[in-house]
LOSE-132940 format. One record per residue: residue number from 1; residue in one letter; x, y, z negated of N, C-alpha, C, O in turn. Coordinates in steps of 0.02 Angstrom, whole numbers. Layout:
BEGIN
NODE  pos  code  n.east  n.north    n.up  ca.east  ca.north   ca.up  c.east  c.north    c.up  o.east  o.north    o.up
NODE  NUM     a       X        Y       Z        X         Y       Z       X        Y       Z       X        Y       Z
...
REM end
This chain:
BEGIN
NODE  pos  code  n.east  n.north    n.up  ca.east  ca.north   ca.up  c.east  c.north    c.up  o.east  o.north    o.up
NODE    1     m    -674     -997    1083     -665     -1040    1026    -731    -1044     987    -737    -1082     940
NODE    2     k    -781    -1004    1007     -846     -1005     973    -878    -1073     980    -877    -1103    1034
NODE    3     g    -907    -1098     926     -939     -1163     928    -894    -1220     908    -917    -1276     897
NODE    4     t    -830    -1208     904     -783     -1261     884    -773    -1258     809    -789    -1209     776
NODE    5     a    -745    -1313     782     -732     -1316     710    -681    -1262     691    -688    -1230     639
NODE    6     m    -631    -1251     733     -580     -1200     719    -612    -1130     718    -595    -1088     677
NODE    7     g    -658    -1118     765     -692     -1053     766    -732    -1042     703    -733     -986     677
NODE    8     s    -766    -1093     678     -805     -1087     617    -760    -1074     557    -777    -1034     513
NODE    9     i    -703    -1107     554     -656     -1096     499    -630    -1024     501    -624     -991     449
NODE   10     m    -614     -999     561     -589      -931     567    -642     -880     546    -626     -830     514
NODE   11     e    -705     -893     564     -758      -848     543    -767     -849     467    -777     -797     437
NODE   12     l    -762     -908     437     -766      -912     364    -708     -876     331    -718     -843     279
NODE   13     l    -649     -881     360     -591      -844     333    -603     -769     338    -587     -731     292
NODE   14     q    -630     -747     394     -644      -676     404    -695     -651     352    -685     -599     321
NODE   15     i    -748     -688     343     -800      -669     295    -772     -670     224    -783     -624     185
NODE   16     g    -736     -724     207     -707      -729     140    -658     -673     126    -660     -642      72
NODE   17     g    -614     -660     173     -566      -604     164    -601     -537     160    -582     -495     119
NODE   18     g    -652     -528     200     -690      -465     198    -725     -455     132    -727     -399     105
NODE   19     v    -754     -509     106     -788      -504      40    -738     -486     -14    -752     -444     -57
NODE   20     i    -680     -517     -13     -628      -502     -63    -606     -429     -58    -600     -395    -109
NODE   21     l    -594     -406       3     -573      -336      12    -627     -287     -10    -612     -237     -42
NODE   22     c    -689     -302       7     -745      -258     -13    -753     -257     -89    -769     -204    -118
NODE   23     a    -743     -313    -121     -749      -316    -194    -698     -272    -228    -709     -248    -284
NODE   24     g    -641     -260    -195     -590      -217    -223    -611     -145    -231    -583     -109    -273
NODE   25     y    -659     -123    -193     -683       -54    -198    -725      -44    -262    -725       11    -291
NODE   26     v    -759      -95    -284     -809       -89    -337    -780      -61    -403    -809      -15    -431
NODE   27     p    -724      -88    -428     -697       -60    -491    -678       13    -486    -688       52    -533
NODE   28     q    -650       33    -429     -630       103    -421    -691      149    -418    -691      202    -449
NODE   29     i    -741      128    -381     -802       168    -376    -835      173    -445    -858      227    -465
NODE   30     r    -838      118    -481     -868       118    -548    -830      166    -594    -860      202    -633
NODE   31     r    -763      164    -590     -723       208    -634    -734      282    -617    -739      323    -663
NODE   32     i    -738      299    -554     -749       369    -535    -817      392    -561    -823      447    -588
NODE   33     i    -867      350    -553     -934       369    -576    -936      375    -653    -966      421    -679
NODE   34     t    -903      329    -687     -903       330    -760    -866      390    -788    -891      424    -833
NODE   35     t    -806      404    -762     -765       459    -787    -783      526    -755    -763      578    -780
NODE   36     r    -819      523    -700     -837       583    -661    -774      622    -642    -773      684    -642
NODE   37     s    -723      584    -625     -660       615    -605    -626      572    -552    -622      511    -558
NODE   38     a    -601      605    -500     -563       571    -448    -503      614    -429    -475      606    -374
NODE   39     h    -483      659    -473     -430       705    -454    -362      672    -444    -317      703    -414
NODE   40     d    -352      612    -469     -289       576    -459    -287      538    -393    -234      513    -374
NODE   41     l    -343      533    -359     -345       496    -296    -329      541    -237    -345      601    -238
NODE   42     s    -298      513    -187     -278       551    -128    -333      551     -76    -350      499     -48
NODE   43     l    -360      610     -63     -412       617     -11    -384      600      57    -417      567      97
NODE   44     s    -322      621      72     -293       607     138    -284      532     149    -292      508     205
NODE   45     m    -267      496      96     -259       423     103    -326      392     119    -331      350     164
NODE   46     w    -379      411      83     -445       381      94    -474      403     161    -513      366     191
NODE   47     l    -458      463     185     -479       483     252    -443      441     305    -473      424     357
NODE   48     s    -380      424     293     -343       380     338    -375      310     340    -382      280     393
NODE   49     v    -392      284     281     -425       219     278    -491      221     316    -507      175     354
NODE   50     f    -529      275     306     -593       282     342    -581      284     418    -617      251     455
NODE   51     a    -532      322     440     -518       327     512    -497      259     541    -519      241     595
NODE   52     g    -456      223     504     -435       156     527    -494      108     531    -500       70     579
NODE   53     l    -537      110     480     -596        66     480    -644       86     536    -677       42     565
NODE   54     l    -649      150     550     -692       172     605    -667      145     672    -706      123     714
NODE   55     a    -601      146     682     -572       118     743    -584       43     746    -600       16     799
NODE   56     m    -576       10     689     -588       -62     688    -662      -79     700    -679     -132     726
NODE   57     e    -706      -33     680     -778       -43     691    -794      -43     766    -835      -82     790
NODE   58     v    -760        0     803     -769         1     876    -747      -66     904    -780      -95     947
NODE   59     y    -690      -91     881     -666      -156     904    -714     -212     884    -725     -258     923
NODE   60     a    -742     -208     824     -789      -260     801    -852     -261     844    -878     -314     859
NODE   61     v    -875     -203     865     -933      -199     910    -914     -230     977    -954     -267    1006
NODE   62     h    -854     -215    1000     -830      -246    1063    -829     -322    1057    -851     -356    1103
NODE   63     l    -803     -348    1002     -802      -421     991    -872     -450     992    -885     -503    1021
NODE   64     l    -918     -416     959     -987      -440     957   -1017     -443    1028   -1050     -492    1045
NODE   65     l   -1005     -392    1067    -1034      -389    1134   -1000     -438    1183   -1033     -463    1228
NODE   66     t    -936     -450    1174     -901      -493    1222    -898     -566    1201    -900     -611    1244
NODE   67     t    -894     -579    1136     -887      -649    1114    -943     -672    1069    -949     -732    1055
NODE   68     g    -984     -626    1046    -1038      -644    1001   -1017     -654     929   -1056     -678     888
NODE   69     t    -955     -635     912     -929      -642     844    -955     -585     801    -940     -527     813
NODE   70     i    -993     -603     750    -1023      -552     707    -985     -543     641    -994     -493     607
NODE   71     a    -944     -592     622     -911      -590     556    -868     -527     548    -870     -496     495
NODE   72     v    -830     -509     599     -787      -450     594    -830     -387     587    -813     -343     547
NODE   73     l    -883     -383     625     -927      -324     621    -958     -319     552    -962     -264     523
NODE   74     f    -982     -374     525    -1014      -373     459    -967     -349     405    -982     -302     368
NODE   75     t    -909     -382     398     -863      -364     344    -833     -295     354    -822     -258     306
NODE   76     n    -820     -276     416     -792      -210     429    -844     -156     414    -826     -103     388
NODE   77     s    -907     -168     430     -960      -119     416    -967     -106     341    -975      -49     320
NODE   78     v    -964     -159     302     -969      -151     229    -908     -112     203    -916      -68     161
NODE   79     s    -849     -128     228     -789       -91     207    -795      -17     227    -775       27     189
NODE   80     l    -821       -5     286     -830        64     309    -878      102     263    -865      160     247
NODE   81     l    -932       70     241     -979       102     195    -945      117     128    -956      170      99
NODE   82     f    -905       69     103     -870        81      40    -820      138      48    -811      178       1
NODE   83     s    -786      143     104     -738       198     113    -774      265     117    -748      316      94
NODE   84     v    -834      266     147     -874       328     147    -892      346      75    -890      405      57
NODE   85     a    -910      296      35     -926       309     -35    -866      338     -72    -873      385    -110
NODE   86     m    -807      309     -59     -746       334     -93    -732      406     -73    -718      448    -117
NODE   87     v    -734      422      -9     -721       490      14    -773      538     -17    -755      593     -39
NODE   88     s    -836      517     -18     -889       559     -47    -876      572    -122    -884      628    -146
NODE   89     l    -858      519    -157     -845       526    -229    -784      570    -242    -784      610    -289
NODE   90     i    -732      563    -201     -672       606    -209    -690      679    -195    -668      723    -231
NODE   91     l    -731      691    -144     -752       759    -130    -797      787    -186    -795      846    -200
NODE   92     t    -837      744    -216     -881       765    -269    -845      776    -335    -855      827    -368
NODE   93     y    -803      728    -355     -772       730    -421    -697      746    -420    -667      751    -474
NODE   94     g    -667      753    -362     -595       763    -358    -570      829    -385    -514      833    -407
NODE   95     a    -611      880    -382     -590       946    -403    -613      962    -474    -624     1020    -491
NODE   96     r    -622      910    -515     -646       921    -583    -596      896    -635    -608      847    -669
NODE   97     p    -539      930    -641     -491       908    -690    -516      915    -762    -487      885    -807
NODE   98     a    -569      954    -773     -596       961    -841    -618      893    -868    -612      881    -928
NODE   99     g    -644      850    -826     -665       784    -848    -606      744    -873    -613      706    -922
NODE  100     m    -549      752    -843     -489       716    -865    -465      746    -931    -439      710    -973
NODE  101     r    -472      812    -940     -451       841   -1004    -492      812   -1061    -466      801   -1115
NODE  102     l    -556      800   -1049     -597       770   -1100    -572      700   -1117    -570      680   -1176
NODE  103     l    -553      662   -1066     -529       594   -1078    -461      594   -1112    -443      545   -1144
NODE  104     s    -422      648   -1106     -357       649   -1136    -359      671   -1210    -308      670   -1244
NODE  105     l    -417      691   -1234     -423       709   -1304    -415      647   -1347    -429      591   -1324
NODE  106     p    -394      655   -1408     -389       597   -1452    -456      562   -1458    -508      594   -1454
NODE  107     r    -454      498   -1469     -515       458   -1474    -562      484   -1528    -623      486   -1519
NODE  108     a    -535      505   -1585     -576       530   -1639    -617      591   -1618    -675      598   -1637
NODE  109     v    -588      635   -1578     -623       694   -1554    -676      675   -1503    -732      701   -1505
NODE  110     r    -659      629   -1456     -706       609   -1404    -767      574   -1434    -823      583   -1410
NODE  111     t    -756      535   -1486     -811       495   -1515    -848      533   -1570    -898      508   -1595
NODE  112     g    -824      591   -1590     -857       630   -1642    -838      608   -1712    -870      629   -1760
NODE  113     a    -786      568   -1719     -765       545   -1785    -732      604   -1822    -710      652   -1792
NODE  114     t    -730      599   -1887     -699       650   -1928    -624      652   -1915    -591      600   -1920
NODE  115     p    -597      709   -1898     -525       713   -1885    -485      701   -1948    -508      713   -2004
NODE  116     a    -424      678   -1939     -380       662   -1996    -354      726   -2028    -334      725   -2086
NODE  117     v    -353      781   -1991     -327       844   -2016    -386      893   -2020    -426      898   -1974
NODE  118     s    -390      929   -2074     -445       977   -2082    -429     1041   -2045    -371     1054   -2028
NODE  119     l    -481     1082   -2034     -472      1146   -2000    -429     1192   -2044    -388     1230   -2017
NODE  120     a    -437     1189   -2109     -397      1232   -2153    -323     1215   -2147    -280     1259   -2148
NODE  121     e    -307     1150   -2141     -237      1130   -2133    -209     1155   -2067    -151     1175   -2064
NODE  122     v    -249     1155   -2015     -227      1179   -1950    -215     1255   -1954    -164     1280   -1928
NODE  123     e    -261     1292   -1985     -253      1365   -1991    -193     1382   -2034    -156     1429   -2019
NODE  124     h    -182     1343   -2086     -125      1356   -2130     -58     1342   -2093      -9     1378   -2103
NODE  125     a     -57     1292   -2050        3      1276   -2012      18     1329   -1959      75     1338   -1941
NODE  126     a     -34     1362   -1935      -25      1413   -1883       0     1475   -1916      12     1525   -1882
REM end
């Protein structure tokens, strides 16, 4: 089907779908880097995604060698790189629940604003 109008449309769909899927990784990666926490993410799930993408990468190479189709290889390779980034970030930041404790503090405490209750009031209540 290579060289036909239908083949070109299918390649464009593959590239378009791949770009959309790859873009989905960006907000999650940005959030992990910003919060320095990934303890809510499942390492086993992301290892499964990585393994599936690795298998698809072998198929994409096969397609390239047999039919000359590069679209699947290109989009799959980018997804594979993003999944490696996700697994790396989970391994780096996944075991740091202290970062989440900081985020769960009231906004006034996180931003350094004056608390609504004084230390004397807290000691008196205790």
